[in-house]
N, C-alpha and C positions, 0 to 999 in steps of 0.2 A: 763424861756422862752423855754428851750429844753423840759421841761415836757409838756408845752402847745402844742408845735409843734407835739410831739409824740401822744398826745391825739387826735389832729386834724387828723393825719394820720390814726390812728386806727379807728376813726369814719367814715372816707372815705372808708376804707377797709370793714368795717362792712356794710356800706350802699350799696357799690357795691355788696357784697355777697348777701345781702338781695334782691337786685333787680334781681340778676341772679336766685335766688331760686324762685322768683315770675314769671320768664319768662323762665322756662326750656323747652328744646326741647320736642316736643310732647304735650306741653301744649297750652294755648292760652293767648292772651293779647289784648291790645287796643291801637290804634293809639293816640299818644300824640303830639299835634302840638306846635310848638314855639308860643310865644305870638304874637297876631295879624295875625296869619296865619291860613287858614281853610283847607289846604291840606298839605301833605308831598309827597316826591318823592319815588316811588317804582322803584328800578333799576333792569334791567334784569340780569346784571352781574357786577362784581367788577373789570373788566379789563378796559372797556372804559366808564363805567357808563352810559349805554344807558337807557333812560327814558322809563319805561314800562307802568306805570299807576300813578294815583294820588289819593291814598286812603284819605278819609276825617277824620277829627278829630272825635274820639270816635268809629271809625269802628273796629269791632272785627276781629282779625286775628289769624291764627293757626301758631304757631312757629315750624319751621322745622329744623333749624340748627343755628350755630353761627360761624362767621368768626372773628378772633381776628386781624384785621387790621384797620388802621386809626381810632382808638378809639373803634373799635368793631361794627360789623354789624350783624343783625339777618336776616336769610332767613325765610320769611313768606308766607303764602297763604291767600289771601283775600276772601271775601265771594263770589265774582264773579269768583273765580278760578285762578286769576293771582298769579304767584309765582315769587318772587323777593326779593331784599335786601333793608333794611332800616337801618339807624343808630340805635344802641341799645338804645341810649338815647330817641328815638321817640316811644318806646314801653313801656307800663306801664301795670302792672298786676291788676291796680285798675280800675274798671268799671267807666265810665263817669257819672258825677252827672247831672241828669235831662235830657231833650231832647236836641239832637244835633241840632245846628243852622247851616243852610247852606244857601248860597247865590246863587240865580239863575243865570246861565250862567257865573259864575265866573271862570276865567282862573287861573291855578295854579301860586302861587307866586314863585319868585326865591328862591334858598336855602338861609337860613339865614347866616349872616356873621359868620365865624368861623367854619362852618360845611364843612369839606373837602375843605379848601381854594384852594387846587391845582386841584380840580375836574373841568372838563369841564362843561360848562352850557348844561343841557340836551336839546336835540332837539326833537321835537314832531315827532312821527312816523305817516305815512299816516292815519292810522285808528283812531288816536287820535285827529285829526284836527277838528275844528268847521266847520260845513257845514251849510250855510244859507238855511232856508226853502224856500225863494223866492229870485230871482235875477232880477233886472230891468236894462236893458241896454239902452243907448241912445248915439248917436254919429254921426259922419260924414261917408258918404258912396259915393263911386265911382262905376259906372256901365259901363262896356265895353259891349255895346249891339250889338249883331249880327244883321246886317241889310241886309244879303244876300250875299252869296259867301264868299269872303275874306274881305268884307267891314264891319268895325266896327265903331260905334259911341259912344263917351264918354258922359256919363251923370253924373251930380253931385247932391247930395241931402242928405237925412237923413236916419237913420236906427234905429229902436227901437225893443226891444223884452222883454218878461217877461217869466221867467221859474219858475215853481213850482217843487221843488225837493221831490220826493217820497222817495228816498234813496240817500245816498251820491253819488252814481254813476248814478242815472237815474232820469230824470225830464221830465216834459211836457212843451213844449215851444210854445208860441204865437209870431208871427214875422210880422212886418209891415216895409215897406220901400217906400220911394218916391224919384224919380230922375227926373231931368228936364234939358232941354237944349233949348237955344234960337238960332235962325237962323238954325233951324233943317233941316238937309239935304242940307245945304248950301243956303237955301231960306231965304232971309231977311224978317223979320216980322212973320215967321212961328215958333211957339213954340211947343215943345213936352214935354210930361211927362208920366212917368209910375209909377203906384202904384201897390204894391204887398202885399197881406194878406195871410199868411200861418200859418200852425201849424204842430207839430209832436213831436216825442220823441228826447230827447237829452241825450247823454251818456258822463260822465265826469270822468277824471282821476286827482286826486288831490295828490300833493306831495309838502311838504314845503309851499312856497308862490306861487307855480305855479299850475295853473289849465289849463288843455288841454281838449277840448271837440269836439265832432262831432254830427251832427244831420242830420235828414231827414225831409223835410217839404213838405206840399202839401196844395194847396189853389187856389187862383185866382189872375190873373194880369189884370190891366186896362191900356190900351194905349190910350192916348188922344193928339190930335193935334188941334191947333187953330190959325186962321189968320184972320185979318180984321173983327172980331166979329163973324166969322163962326168957328164951332168946330165939330170935328168927334171923336168918342170914340168907343172902342172895348174892351170887357171883355172876357177873355179866361182862361182855366185851366193853372195853373203854378205849378211847383214843383222845389225844390232845395235840394242840398246835399253839405255838406262841414263841416267846423269847424273853430276853432281859439284857441288862447292862451291868458290867463289872468295872471296878476300879482296882488296878493292880497296885497294891500298897507296898509289898516287898517282892523279892524274887520268888518267894515261896507262899505268899498269902495274897489273895484278892478279896475285895468286899463286893458281894452281889447286892447292889443297892436297890434292885427291883427286878422281878420276874412276874410275867402275867401269862397264864395259859387259859385257853378256851377248852374245857374238859367236858366230853360228852359221854354219858353212860345210859343204859336202858333198863333201869330197875323198875319192876312192876309194882313194888311195895312203896315207892316214894311219891305216889300221887300223880304220876304222869308216865307215859310210855317211853319218853326220852327226856333226860335231864341235861340241860345245856348250862353248865356251871362255869364260874370264873375262879381260878386258883391263883392267889397273889402270895409271893414268897420273897424273902430276903435272908441273907446270912453270910457265912464265911466260906471261901473256897481255898483249898490247900492244893498247891501246884507241885507236882512231883515229876522228876526227870526232865528231859529236854529233847525237843524235836530238832534235828539238825536241818537248818534252812539254807546253808551255804551250798 
């Protein structure tokens, strides 16, 4: 029994030595993933294990150094220039067999059980977040419309928009809203409504599950009033500036918890030559596609 134990210990030592010889500092190796996983974690440092990147199975890396802690970590440089640490067991000197298989839009899996059980779960940094190619918003909206002097009238309605993201931080937005009121101006039977159609650039800041954005929009507004089968309508230039905040609920859905816009129109029928209104909205955002940020 003792002889068998000594034999197994010697075999383990020889295997460890052979592995180290195959992954010497200054040499190269290949990413070896645990069974069922397509990525491993590349940590920026070994103090707080901040997640830097997710190299894929079979990626070739340059070995820069070795740290003998927590079972051993190798400092490596990936093909795209990222330098960080991976567990020594996840680097092999043997080239991968055949073509590497990757899954489109796959998010990194959690670290496998037993790999640094006391390590915190890595949190994505801003630049590593998935950014949708398009975002479609729809929801409720309230318009506080300037009707001259200190007088304001409240309208309720809907608000929708679509954004095409050119970059993670910059997109082009199309915006439409409709707001309505019965007994307009206190006159029974008189109903009013305003439609606005605008477009412009949108700038976004993304961190964790929070997206904050601002935009500038230009287009047209249409004011319509009707009573007893008679109607009057006026279409004028409109512009708006403002922004909002969203909470990313799932990969495909966000909640726009609030959006406020300063909306300016120039209807002559609204009791003032210029209307400086506030539009407040909230609703759901559908996230489509993905902007490649790597």
